[in-house]
C-alpha positions in Angstrom: -1.7 11.0 45.8 -1.3 11.9 49.4 0.3 15.2 50.2 4.0 15.0 50.9 5.7 16.5 53.8 9.0 18.1 53.0 11.8 17.8 55.8 15.1 19.4 55.9 17.7 17.0 56.2 21.4 17.3 56.8 24.0 15.0 55.4 27.7 14.8 55.0 29.2 15.5 51.9 30.5 11.8 51.8 27.0 10.3 52.7 25.4 12.8 50.1 27.8 11.5 47.4 27.2 7.9 48.3 23.4 8.3 48.0 24.0 10.4 44.8 26.0 7.5 43.2 23.4 5.1 44.3 20.7 7.1 42.8 22.3 7.6 39.6 22.8 3.9 39.4 19.1 3.3 40.0 18.1 6.3 37.8 16.6 8.3 40.7 17.0 11.6 42.0 18.8 12.0 45.6 15.6 12.8 47.1 13.7 9.9 45.4 16.6 7.6 46.6 16.1 8.8 50.4 12.4 8.3 50.1 12.9 4.6 48.8 15.4 3.8 51.4 13.4 5.1 54.1 10.2 3.5 52.7 12.2 0.1 52.4 13.1 0.2 56.0 9.4 1.0 57.0 8.4 -1.9 55.4 10.9 -4.1 56.6 10.1 -3.0 60.3 6.2 -3.7 59.7 7.2 -7.1 58.2 8.8 -8.4 61.1 8.6 -5.8 63.9 12.1 -5.1 64.1 14.1 -2.6 62.4 16.6 -4.0 59.6 19.7 -4.5 61.7 19.6 -5.6 65.3 22.7 -3.4 65.7 21.2 -0.4 63.9 22.1 2.3 66.7 25.8 1.1 66.9 28.2 3.2 65.0 29.0 2.1 61.5 32.4 1.7 60.2 31.9 3.6 56.8 34.2 6.0 55.8 31.1 8.5 54.9 31.0 10.9 57.8 
């Protein structure tokens, strides 16, 4: 297995709580859930050469900041 890099990550408390809840639903750790989400985004980009959303850089309308 390839060595994994450690990356410090700052998340708002609301975003962390949302990811933690999702991770619990999927029986993963928070770290595992973040890795899963990032991996899926990279796979999608490799698949079609674009980001998951055309509006990825636009502000989101979620109350998790």
